[in-house]
Structure formats: structure tokens, C-alpha cells
LOFISE-473921 format. One record per residue (C-alpha): residue in one letter; residue number from 1; x, y, z. Coordinates in steps of 0.25 Angstrom, whole numbers, plus 5000, padded with zeros to 4 digits. Each point is the difference from the previous one (the first is absolute). Example, Ala and Ser with C-alpha at 12.3 -4.5 7.8 and 13.67 -1.06 7.14 Angstrom:
REM residues 2
<atom><residuo>a</residuo><num>1</num><x>5049</x><y>4982</y><z>5031</z></atom>
<atom><residuo>s</residuo><num>2</num><x>5006</x><y>5014</y><z>4998</z></atom>
//
This chain:
REM residues 83
<atom><residuo>c</residuo><num>1</num><x>4928</x><y>5130</y><z>4707</z></atom>
<atom><residuo>y</residuo><num>2</num><x>5011</x><y>5007</y><z>5008</z></atom>
<atom><residuo>v</residuo><num>3</num><x>5015</x><y>4996</y><z>4999</z></atom>
<atom><residuo>s</residuo><num>4</num><x>5011</x><y>5003</y><z>5009</z></atom>
<atom><residuo>l</residuo><num>5</num><x>5015</x><y>4997</y><z>4996</z></atom>
<atom><residuo>k</residuo><num>6</num><x>5011</x><y>4994</y><z>5009</z></atom>
<atom><residuo>e</residuo><num>7</num><x>5010</x><y>5010</y><z>4995</z></atom>
<atom><residuo>h</residuo><num>8</num><x>4997</x><y>5015</y><z>4999</z></atom>
<atom><residuo>n</residuo><num>9</num><x>5011</x><y>5005</y><z>4990</z></atom>
<atom><residuo>k</residuo><num>10</num><x>4999</x><y>5006</y><z>4986</z></atom>
<atom><residuo>s</residuo><num>11</num><x>5006</x><y>4988</y><z>4994</z></atom>
<atom><residuo>a</residuo><num>12</num><x>4990</x><y>4990</y><z>5006</z></atom>
<atom><residuo>g</residuo><num>13</num><x>4988</x><y>5009</y><z>4998</z></atom>
<atom><residuo>t</residuo><num>14</num><x>5004</x><y>5002</y><z>4985</z></atom>
<atom><residuo>k</residuo><num>15</num><x>5001</x><y>4984</y><z>4999</z></atom>
<atom><residuo>f</residuo><num>16</num><x>4986</x><y>4999</y><z>5006</z></atom>
<atom><residuo>i</residuo><num>17</num><x>4993</x><y>5011</y><z>4991</z></atom>
<atom><residuo>k</residuo><num>18</num><x>5007</x><y>4993</y><z>4988</z></atom>
<atom><residuo>n</residuo><num>19</num><x>4993</x><y>4987</y><z>5004</z></atom>
<atom><residuo>i</residuo><num>20</num><x>4987</x><y>5006</y><z>5002</z></atom>
<atom><residuo>l</residuo><num>21</num><x>4999</x><y>5006</y><z>4987</z></atom>
<atom><residuo>a</residuo><num>22</num><x>5002</x><y>4987</y><z>4993</z></atom>
<atom><residuo>m</residuo><num>23</num><x>4988</x><y>4995</y><z>5007</z></atom>
<atom><residuo>p</residuo><num>24</num><x>4987</x><y>5002</y><z>4992</z></atom>
<atom><residuo>e</residuo><num>25</num><x>4991</x><y>4996</y><z>5012</z></atom>
<atom><residuo>v</residuo><num>26</num><x>5004</x><y>5013</y><z>5006</z></atom>
<atom><residuo>i</residuo><num>27</num><x>4993</x><y>5012</y><z>4994</z></atom>
<atom><residuo>e</residuo><num>28</num><x>5005</x><y>5010</y><z>5011</z></atom>
<atom><residuo>c</residuo><num>29</num><x>5011</x><y>5002</y><z>5008</z></atom>
<atom><residuo>y</residuo><num>30</num><x>5002</x><y>5011</y><z>5011</z></atom>
<atom><residuo>s</residuo><num>31</num><x>5012</x><y>5003</y><z>5008</z></atom>
<atom><residuo>i</residuo><num>32</num><x>4993</x><y>5003</y><z>5014</z></atom>
<atom><residuo>s</residuo><num>33</num><x>5005</x><y>5004</y><z>5014</z></atom>
<atom><residuo>g</residuo><num>34</num><x>4998</x><y>4993</y><z>5013</z></atom>
<atom><residuo>e</residuo><num>35</num><x>5000</x><y>4985</y><z>5004</z></atom>
<atom><residuo>f</residuo><num>36</num><x>5001</x><y>4996</y><z>4985</z></atom>
<atom><residuo>d</residuo><num>37</num><x>5009</x><y>5005</y><z>4988</z></atom>
<atom><residuo>f</residuo><num>38</num><x>4990</x><y>4997</y><z>4988</z></atom>
<atom><residuo>m</residuo><num>39</num><x>4985</x><y>4999</y><z>4998</z></atom>
<atom><residuo>l</residuo><num>40</num><x>4997</x><y>4991</y><z>4987</z></atom>
<atom><residuo>k</residuo><num>41</num><x>4987</x><y>4999</y><z>4993</z></atom>
<atom><residuo>v</residuo><num>42</num><x>4999</x><y>4986</y><z>4995</z></atom>
<atom><residuo>v</residuo><num>43</num><x>4989</x><y>4994</y><z>4991</z></atom>
<atom><residuo>g</residuo><num>44</num><x>4998</x><y>4985</y><z>4998</z></atom>
<atom><residuo>a</residuo><num>45</num><x>4988</x><y>4992</y><z>4994</z></atom>
<atom><residuo>n</residuo><num>46</num><x>4998</x><y>4993</y><z>5013</z></atom>
<atom><residuo>m</residuo><num>47</num><x>5005</x><y>4997</y><z>5014</z></atom>
<atom><residuo>e</residuo><num>48</num><x>5009</x><y>4987</y><z>4993</z></atom>
<atom><residuo>s</residuo><num>49</num><x>5007</x><y>5011</y><z>4991</z></atom>
<atom><residuo>y</residuo><num>50</num><x>5003</x><y>5009</y><z>5012</z></atom>
<atom><residuo>y</residuo><num>51</num><x>5006</x><y>4990</y><z>5009</z></atom>
<atom><residuo>d</residuo><num>52</num><x>5009</x><y>4995</y><z>4988</z></atom>
<atom><residuo>f</residuo><num>53</num><x>5004</x><y>5014</y><z>4998</z></atom>
<atom><residuo>h</residuo><num>54</num><x>5002</x><y>5002</y><z>5015</z></atom>
<atom><residuo>v</residuo><num>55</num><x>5007</x><y>4987</y><z>5002</z></atom>
<atom><residuo>n</residuo><num>56</num><x>5009</x><y>4998</y><z>4986</z></atom>
<atom><residuo>k</residuo><num>57</num><x>5002</x><y>5014</y><z>4996</z></atom>
<atom><residuo>l</residuo><num>58</num><x>4999</x><y>5011</y><z>5011</z></atom>
<atom><residuo>s</residuo><num>59</num><x>5006</x><y>4992</y><z>5012</z></atom>
<atom><residuo>q</residuo><num>60</num><x>5011</x><y>4994</y><z>4991</z></atom>
<atom><residuo>a</residuo><num>61</num><x>5005</x><y>5015</y><z>4996</z></atom>
<atom><residuo>e</residuo><num>62</num><x>5013</x><y>5003</y><z>5006</z></atom>
<atom><residuo>n</residuo><num>63</num><x>5000</x><y>5008</y><z>5012</z></atom>
<atom><residuo>v</residuo><num>64</num><x>4985</x><y>5000</y><z>5004</z></atom>
<atom><residuo>g</residuo><num>65</num><x>4999</x><y>4999</y><z>5016</z></atom>
<atom><residuo>h</residuo><num>66</num><x>4985</x><y>5000</y><z>5003</z></atom>
<atom><residuo>i</residuo><num>67</num><x>4988</x><y>4999</y><z>4992</z></atom>
<atom><residuo>q</residuo><num>68</num><x>4985</x><y>5004</y><z>5004</z></atom>
<atom><residuo>s</residuo><num>69</num><x>4988</x><y>4998</y><z>4991</z></atom>
<atom><residuo>v</residuo><num>70</num><x>4988</x><y>5009</y><z>5001</z></atom>
<atom><residuo>f</residuo><num>71</num><x>4988</x><y>4996</y><z>4992</z></atom>
<atom><residuo>v</residuo><num>72</num><x>4988</x><y>5009</y><z>4995</z></atom>
<atom><residuo>m</residuo><num>73</num><x>4987</x><y>4995</y><z>5007</z></atom>
<atom><residuo>g</residuo><num>74</num><x>4991</x><y>5010</y><z>4993</z></atom>
<atom><residuo>t</residuo><num>75</num><x>5000</x><y>5015</y><z>4995</z></atom>
<atom><residuo>i</residuo><num>76</num><x>4994</x><y>5010</y><z>5010</z></atom>
<atom><residuo>k</residuo><num>77</num><x>5004</x><y>5013</y><z>4991</z></atom>
<atom><residuo>e</residuo><num>78</num><x>5009</x><y>5001</y><z>4987</z></atom>
<atom><residuo>t</residuo><num>79</num><x>5003</x><y>5014</y><z>4995</z></atom>
<atom><residuo>i</residuo><num>80</num><x>5007</x><y>5002</y><z>4986</z></atom>
<atom><residuo>v</residuo><num>81</num><x>5006</x><y>5013</y><z>5000</z></atom>
<atom><residuo>s</residuo><num>82</num><x>5003</x><y>5006</y><z>4986</z></atom>
<atom><residuo>v</residuo><num>83</num><x>5011</x><y>5012</y><z>4999</z></atom>
//
């Protein structure tokens, strides 16, 4: 999912990151440019568990302004690069 913050300052960003690091459902978090501030990769057992995460955890995190959920419908190409 994509997340934008209400406030854009170092303190607010640090608090959000601290909250995200404590959420086991979030397995990846990226700081991004554009309309949103962060992109999260979230896993759950089913849609009910994702809904619970979205409503009761992520939406309740301090300074969260807007959340947009995106779901993978199918895999067309997946490349694993080893260095």
C-alpha cells in the first residue's frame, strides 16, 4: 500500500518509521517520491486480516494522512537478481 503523511518533517517521518518497524505485517518499506511518501509491502493471511491491519494499525498510526491499497491480481513476470 501507499502512505502519505500529514506532516513532512524529520520528527514526524522518524515516528512513522518507528511505528512501521514494529508492525510484523509490513515486510518491506520504501521511501518514495511523488504523491505518496512511503510504499509498504504488507502480508496477511486473508483480506479480513489485511482489513484489520489497515483499520486498526496503519490508519491509527500517528501522522498518517492518506492510504491507498494496491493488490496483486497475478504475476506476469518475476525476476530474481543475484549479485
